[in-house]
N, C-alpha and C positions, 0 to 999 in steps of 0.2 A: 356529493358522494362519488368518489372516484370509481370508475369501472376497472381501470388498471393502474394501481399505484406503482410508483417507481421502486419502492421496497415495501415489504409487508411484515413488519415486526410482529404484529398481532397474530397473524396466521402461523408464523413459525412457532411462536410461543404456544398457541393452541395445540399444534401438532405434537409438541414435546412437553406439554403441561404436566402430566403425571410425573415424568422423570425430573423436570426442573424443580417442581414444587417439593418433591421428595428430597432432592439434593439440598435445596436451600434450607429446608427444615432440619435436615441432618446436620448441616454446618452450624446453624444457629443453636441447636440443642447441644452440640459439642462445645460451643463457645469458641470455635476456631475462626478467628477473623483476620489475623495479621500473620503473614508468612508461615502458614501451617502446611500440613501434608498435601492439601489440594493444590497449592502452588507448586510444590515439589513434583507432584504427579504430572501436572500439566507441562512443566519445564522438561521433564524426561520424555514425555510423549512427543512434544514439539521437536526436541533434539533428535530423537530416533526417527521421526517422520522425515526430517530434512537431511539426515545423515551427517550431523555435526556432533561435536563432543559436548557442547554446552548451550543451554538456553537459559536466559535470565528474565523473569517476568518483571515488567515495570508498569507504571501507571498509564502510559499511552505510547503510540507510535512516535509522537513528537519527542517525548523524553528519550525514547530509544535512539533517535537520531542525535540528539544533543549529547547524550552520554557516550555514544560510540565515537563521535568525533573527538570528544575530550579524551577518551581512552586511547585514541590514536595519536594524541599529542597535538591536536589542532589548538592553536592559541592566537592571541592578539597579534595582528600583523601578517598572519598566514593567509593564503588563498586556497579556496576549494572550488573545484570545477564541477558544475552541475548544469541543469537545464531550467528554462523559464516555464516550459509546458509541464507543470507538475502542481501539486498542492503546495500552498505557501509554507507549510511546516518544513519542507525540505530546505528551503532557503533560510528561514528564520533560525533553524538549528545551527547553521553556519555562523550567522550573525551573533547568536547567543554565546558562541565560543570566542567572540572577538575577531573572527576572521572575515575576509571579504569574499562574497560569492562571485564567481566568474561564470557567467551563463553562456552556454553554447547552444547551437541549433539542434533541432530534432529532425528525424527522417519521416518518411511517409507512414511508418508504423508507430509514430508518436514517441519513439525512443531516441536516446542520445546518439547524435551523429559522431561516430568514433573517428571519422576523418577530420573532425574539427578540434579534437582534444589537444594534440601536440602543439598546435599553433597558439593555444590558450595557456600553455605551461610557461611559468616564469620562475626565477629563483625563489619566489615566495610560495610557490605552489606546494601544498602539503598533502592533499588528498583529492581523489576523484569520487564523486557521489552520483553514481548512475541510478536512475529511477525506472523500476520495472513497472510501467504504467499499464493499467487496464487488464492485468493478468498475463502480460507478456514480458519475457526476460530480454534485457539488452544483450548486445553482442559481447558477452563477457570474455570470450577468447581474446579479442582485440584489446579490450580494456585492461585485462590482466597483463598482457604483453607490454602495453604502454606504461602501466604502473610499475612493473618490474624494471623496465628500462630507465625510468626516471626516479626510481626509489620513492614511489608515492603510495600512501595507504588507499585502499578501496573500501568504502563504506556503502553497502547496498541499501537503497530505499526499496524494500520489498513489501511495503504496506499493502499493495494491491496485487500481490503475486504469490500468495501462499499456495504451494502445490504446483506452480509453473516450473518448467524445466528449460534449460538450454544445453544442447548436446548431452542430454541424459542426466544432467546435474541440476539439483534444486536451486531455485532462487533463494538467496540468503545463505548460501554455502560456499560462495566463491571468495569473497573478500575477507578483510580483517574482521568485519562484523556485518551481520544482516539485521535490518530493522523492520519489525512487523507491527501492524496495528490490528487490534481486534475491536475497533469501533463497531457498533451494531450493524452497520450496512456492509461490512466486509464479508468475504466468503465464509470466514469463521468469526462470528460476532459475539461479543459479551453483551451484558445488559447495560453497559455504559462504556466509559473509556477503559482501555486496557491495551497493553503492548508487550513486546519482548525483544531482546537482543539475542542473536544466535552467533556463535563463533567456534572456531577450533583452537583459539588462543586462550590458554588458561589465565594469563595475566589480564587479558581484556575482560574475561568473565569475572575475575576477582574485582576489578575496578568497577564494573557495572553494579555488582552487588553492594559495593561500598557507596557508590553515588546514590543508589535508590533508597538508602536507609541511613542518611546522616553521616556517612563515612565511619560507621561504628562496626567493630568486631568484638568478639569475646576471646580473650587470651586463654592460655592453658589453665589458668586458675578460675576461669569462668567470669572474670571481671570484664566489664565493657570498656573498650579503649576507643577513643575518637582518633582515627588515623588520617582522616581527610575531611574536607568540607563537602558535605553531601546535600541531598534534598529529601523531601518526603515524596517518594515516587514508587511505592511498592504496588505490585499487582495484588489487588485485594483478594483475599481467600474466597470470598463469595463469588467473585467474577471467575476465578480459576475453577471453582467447582462447576459453574455453568459451562465454561469452556470444555471441561472434561466430559460433560454430558454430550455436548455437541460434536466433540472431536471424532467420535466413532462414525458420525454421519458425513464427515467431510469428504471422503472419496465418492460417495454416491451423490452428494451435492455438486461436486465438481463435474461428474459425468452428466448430471442433469443440465448444468450450465452449457456444456458442450452440445447437448441435444437441442437446447433452445437456440444456441448460436447457429447450428446447422439449419434450423428452420428459417431463421432470419436471412442467412446467406441464400438459401434456396428460393425464398419467396420475394426477396427484395433485389435479387440480382438482375431482374428484368426491368428495373426502374433506372433509366439512363442518368437521371439527375443525382443518384445516390452513389457515393464512393464508400464501399464497405471496408471494414477493418481487415488487416491481413489475417490469414488463417494459419493454423499450425502447419509446420513444414518439417523437413528433415532435421532442422536444428532446434525448432521451437515446439514445445508442448504448452499451449495456452490454456488458461483456466477461466477466462472471460469474467473477470471481476466486473467489468463494464463492457457493454456492447456499444461502441461509439461509431457513428456514421458521420460523414461529411456531406453537406447538402447546400445548394443555393437556397436563398430565401429562408435561412435557418430560423430567424426570429418569427417569421410568419408561420412556419411549420409548427414551432413551439406553441404559438397561440391557437392554431387550429386544433392541435392534439389536446390542448387544455380544454377547448370547447367540447371535444369528444370525450372528455373525462379520462384522458390518458396522461399520466404524469411522466414527464421527461426531465432531464437535467441539462442545463447549459453550463459548461465549465468555464469559469473566468472569461466572461465576455470582454473584459479588459485584461490584456495579457499581464502577467505578473510583473514583468520588467517595466511596465508603464504605470504601475501602482505608485502612489506618492513616495513610499519609503525606498523605492528602488529606481525611481526616475532619474535621479542625479547621476547614476552610473552610466546612463546613456548607452545601454546595450542596443545594438542593431540586429534584430532577429526577425527578418521579414516573414519567414515561413511560420514561425510561432504566432505572429500577428495574424497571418492568414487563417490559421487553425482556429484562433479565438473567434473568428467571424463565422466559422462553418460547422464546428463540431456540436453534436447533440447526442446525449446518451439515452438509449432506450431502456425500458424496464428489463431487468435481468436478475432473476433470483429463482431458486429451485422450485418454489411454490407456485410459480406461474403455471396456469393450466392451458390446454390446447386452445380453448375458446378465447382466452385473453390474448394469447400470442397472435392468433389469426385476426383478432380485432385490431391490435396495434398495426399489423402489417396492412390490413385493408384500409385503415384510416390514413396511413402514410400514402398508399397508392391513390386513395381518393383525393388527397391534397394535390398530388402532381398530375392527376388526370382531369382537374377541374376545367382546364381551358380547352 
């Protein structure tokens, strides 16, 4: 029995049980299962929240990435610049479009090193895919300048950054498209897989709607026309209904994450072995999807906390560019490899109580004070 789980789906459901149960019952009694009003409501709420013109719900954040790259014209033989220090979906979305991933290094804040982008650009480069990791937004000012200079599309992987800002502007509102995941562990989580694409480009929005639903539209006579080859990747109406329930809690959940982060900063800053993540500053408003620390003896700490019944997460102990499917590219990314040996994510979700937070912190301190 965990004393502090890494996420707590059960508790969040219990807190919202009357609303969620009522909503699910309502959807089922209406028989509204595929692309109904709940999806439309969620899409509008998301677009309004981010300050963009369009949001299109899809089955997952992965499909959001695949479709956005396709809508941007990425095809076989093209290259897309992104990072190795990310979730694999970022890279596989490029490959699924027939393109070659070109991986560059990240900085101390785990985000794309913008000084490395131009050296990676070739005549085949079609797009830049920055990843807003852990609830922090990349330096989008520099990325957009480079993209404009070289006529490249920018597709934002904002799966971990809903509500995060850079220079006052929301993640997912800078590029040709923003890609979001509503996997249950995310800041705003569905009851299963769910995702969305956000954009200010009407043509991109139209293409995503086609891709998610077999490339079909209804003409003026109400007849179905197959205008493209698409997929089955609709945001399920039940999932959208649950997301609509949770959406009104999003601002307070983000604030609670900031409060928890503040306690981690305050109480772990005195442990010299720990390198804490960057804090919000004049450019960044972080939402702390994850609270990631860098430590020596990372694997030993993981096992110690496991014994203490504290669940943590080690992200990709083998760097993605060393995985079998990418090893042949022979990317040399020393800092990303260093991070793979040092990073560990601590429990971070709004339902954490004070006692649990203190227990996590005291357990970490106990580990480093043992000698």
